[in-house]
DRENVEX-146033 format. One record per residue (C-alpha): residue number from 0; residue in three letters; x, z, y. Coordinates in nm, 3 decimals. Last residue first. Example, Ala and Ser with C-alpha at 12.3 -4.5 7.8 and 13.67 -1.06 7.14 Angstrom:
<atoms>
1, SER, 1.367, 0.714, -0.106
0, ALA, 1.230, 0.780, -0.450
</atoms>
This chain:
<atoms>
172, LEU, -0.828, 0.978, 0.582
171, ALA, -1.039, 0.670, 0.645
170, THR, -1.011, 0.372, 0.413
169, GLY, -0.891, 0.049, 0.568
168, LYS, -0.853, -0.053, 0.933
167, LEU, -0.878, 0.132, 1.263
166, THR, -0.861, 0.483, 1.121
165, LEU, -0.847, 0.735, 1.405
164, PRO, -0.604, 1.015, 1.330
163, LEU, -0.602, 1.327, 1.549
162, GLY, -0.275, 1.478, 1.669
161, ALA, -0.367, 1.430, 2.035
160, VAL, -0.426, 1.060, 1.967
159, THR, -0.319, 0.886, 1.648
158, LEU, -0.413, 0.526, 1.573
157, ILE, -0.429, 0.439, 1.204
156, VAL, -0.394, 0.105, 1.026
155, ARG, -0.454, 0.076, 0.651
154, GLN, -0.416, -0.223, 0.418
153, CYS, -0.137, -0.367, 0.628
152, ARG, -0.077, -0.742, 0.673
151, GLU, -0.298, -0.802, 0.979
150, ALA, -0.184, -0.473, 1.129
149, LEU, 0.176, -0.591, 1.093
148, ALA, 0.116, -0.914, 1.286
147, GLN, -0.078, -0.734, 1.560
146, HIS, 0.182, -0.458, 1.585
145, LEU, 0.465, -0.711, 1.614
144, TRP, 0.281, -0.904, 1.887
143, GLY, 0.219, -0.585, 2.084
142, ALA, 0.576, -0.463, 2.042
141, GLU, 0.712, -0.802, 2.156
140, ASP, 0.489, -0.806, 2.465
139, VAL, 0.569, -0.444, 2.558
138, TYR, 0.943, -0.508, 2.514
137, ARG, 0.924, -0.836, 2.708
136, ARG, 0.757, -0.653, 2.997
135, THR, 1.030, -0.387, 2.979
134, LEU, 1.303, -0.651, 2.988
133, GLU, 1.146, -0.840, 3.281
132, GLY, 1.097, -0.529, 3.494
131, LEU, 0.771, -0.414, 3.656
130, PRO, 0.590, -0.273, 3.352
129, VAL, 0.223, -0.362, 3.294
128, VAL, 0.024, -0.039, 3.311
127, GLY, -0.060, 0.153, 2.999
126, MET, -0.239, 0.084, 2.672
125, GLY, 0.006, -0.168, 2.532
124, THR, 0.278, 0.078, 2.434
123, GLU, 0.154, 0.200, 2.097
122, ASN, 0.463, 0.360, 1.951
121, SER, 0.536, 0.278, 1.589
120, VAL, 0.537, 0.439, 1.245
119, PHE, 0.540, 0.225, 0.931
118, ILE, 0.439, 0.366, 0.593
117, ILE, 0.536, 0.179, 0.279
116, GLU, 0.397, 0.251, -0.066
115, GLY, 0.532, 0.090, -0.379
114, PRO, 0.629, -0.271, -0.436
113, LEU, 0.732, -0.516, -0.163
112, SER, 0.634, -0.880, -0.211
111, ALA, 0.373, -0.907, 0.064
110, LEU, 0.601, -0.736, 0.318
109, CYS, 0.900, -0.971, 0.287
108, GLU, 0.780, -1.238, 0.531
107, LEU, 0.691, -0.995, 0.812
106, LEU, 1.029, -0.825, 0.799
105, ALA, 1.226, -1.151, 0.780
104, ASP, 1.027, -1.290, 1.074
103, ARG, 1.101, -0.981, 1.283
102, GLU, 1.473, -0.994, 1.192
101, ALA, 1.501, -1.366, 1.280
100, GLY, 1.301, -1.334, 1.601
99, LEU, 1.505, -1.036, 1.719
98, ARG, 1.836, -1.199, 1.626
97, GLN, 1.791, -1.518, 1.824
96, ALA, 1.886, -1.375, 2.168
95, ASP, 2.214, -1.229, 2.037
94, ASP, 2.349, -0.999, 2.311
93, LEU, 2.171, -0.710, 2.144
92, MET, 1.948, -0.476, 2.347
91, LEU, 1.626, -0.640, 2.226
90, LEU, 1.723, -0.571, 1.865
89, ASN, 1.777, -0.200, 1.922
88, THR, 1.453, -0.186, 2.122
87, LEU, 1.260, -0.343, 1.835
86, TRP, 1.402, -0.089, 1.591
85, LEU, 1.305, 0.189, 1.834
84, THR, 0.958, 0.034, 1.850
83, LEU, 0.939, 0.022, 1.471
82, CYS, 1.001, 0.390, 1.413
81, ASP, 1.018, 0.566, 1.177
80, VAL, 0.994, 0.377, 0.848
79, LEU, 0.859, 0.588, 0.561
78, LEU, 0.924, 0.439, 0.219
77, CYS, 0.723, 0.577, -0.071
76, ARG, 0.876, 0.524, -0.414
75, ASP, 0.760, 0.483, -0.775
74, ALA, 0.671, 0.113, -0.746
73, SER, 1.003, 0.033, -0.579
72, ALA, 1.124, -0.046, -0.228
71, THR, 1.492, 0.015, -0.155
70, LYS, 1.668, -0.325, -0.148
69, GLN, 1.377, -0.520, -0.005
68, LEU, 1.307, -0.251, 0.254
67, VAL, 1.675, -0.230, 0.353
66, ARG, 1.705, -0.607, 0.398
65, ALA, 1.381, -0.623, 0.597
64, LEU, 1.499, -0.343, 0.829
63, GLU, 1.833, -0.494, 0.924
62, LEU, 1.870, -0.352, 1.276
61, PRO, 1.890, 0.027, 1.332
60, GLU, 1.930, 0.139, 0.970
59, GLU, 1.970, 0.506, 0.881
58, ILE, 1.865, 0.565, 0.523
57, LEU, 1.752, 0.911, 0.419
56, ALA, 1.639, 1.041, 0.079
55, TRP, 1.374, 1.311, 0.076
54, GLU, 1.465, 1.621, -0.125
53, VAL, 1.533, 1.825, 0.191
52, PRO, 1.170, 1.801, 0.303
51, ARG, 1.143, 1.674, 0.661
50, ARG, 1.083, 1.898, 0.965
49, ALA, 1.449, 1.980, 1.028
48, ARG, 1.539, 1.611, 1.023
47, HIS, 1.274, 1.523, 1.282
46, HIS, 1.394, 1.797, 1.519
45, ALA, 1.758, 1.691, 1.470
44, VAL, 1.668, 1.331, 1.554
43, ARG, 1.490, 1.441, 1.871
42, ASP, 1.790, 1.654, 1.973
41, SER, 2.025, 1.360, 1.916
40, MET, 1.796, 1.150, 2.135
39, GLU, 1.832, 1.404, 2.417
38, GLY, 2.209, 1.428, 2.371
37, ASP, 2.273, 1.056, 2.396
36, LEU, 2.331, 0.757, 2.168
35, PRO, 2.122, 0.883, 1.878
34, GLN, 2.053, 0.541, 1.724
33, SER, 1.704, 0.536, 1.590
32, THR, 1.584, 0.321, 1.301
31, ALA, 1.534, 0.599, 1.047
30, ILE, 1.422, 0.500, 0.698
29, TYR, 1.288, 0.805, 0.513
28, THR, 1.291, 0.760, 0.138
27, VAL, 1.022, 0.946, -0.050
26, GLN, 0.981, 0.986, -0.426
25, LEU, 0.610, 0.957, -0.492
24, GLN, 0.340, 1.229, -0.481
23, SER, 0.171, 1.022, -0.206
22, ASP, 0.072, 1.345, -0.028
21, LEU, 0.430, 1.390, 0.097
20, ALA, 0.435, 1.038, 0.242
19, LEU, 0.092, 1.090, 0.399
18, LYS, 0.208, 1.420, 0.553
17, GLU, 0.526, 1.257, 0.688
16, ALA, 0.321, 0.974, 0.841
15, LEU, 0.087, 1.226, 1.005
14, ARG, 0.381, 1.418, 1.155
13, SER, 0.532, 1.093, 1.278
12, LYS, 0.206, 0.987, 1.447
11, GLY, 0.134, 1.324, 1.608
10, SER, 0.066, 1.187, 1.958
9, ARG, 0.399, 1.308, 2.098
8, ALA, 0.462, 0.969, 2.263
7, GLY, 0.174, 0.731, 2.205
6, GLY, 0.027, 0.633, 1.874
5, LEU, 0.041, 0.385, 1.589
4, ILE, 0.050, 0.442, 1.216
3, LEU, 0.080, 0.128, 1.005
2, GLN, 0.020, 0.149, 0.630
1, LEU, 0.120, -0.086, 0.349
0, MET, 0.000, 0.000, 0.000
</atoms>
């Protein structure tokens, strides 16, 4: 099963994803896309690590998400990817203009063939004002297009607000 959990900052999306992974009764591998490049991000990473069960495997991959999913997915495993918008940001910050499209396409193409359960976490950024800068507008556009394409392929899509899940697609929690 493919699941997409969307929400704003501090909406409870990661906590919900972790609960769903735990409830799956499968072996869990947490795939972290963040790159803790400053103290604040390092604190966020430490907070997430402290909350996760120690028996969960961890893969840190900021760019090649499709490759990691294809290599790691199995029928007896739940993969939790947190988060897609950080992954998108990592790709947008590269000097290689073609890389984002290639990695996004690879991700979307591999989803149908992946065994097991996969939970994607991502920030919903399209509910606010249109950003002023070119890069931030591109980020919002790319995130929106990615979310639409993923939501089409996922069996369940959930929006979290104030820690409450709202099922947009699939069976409700």
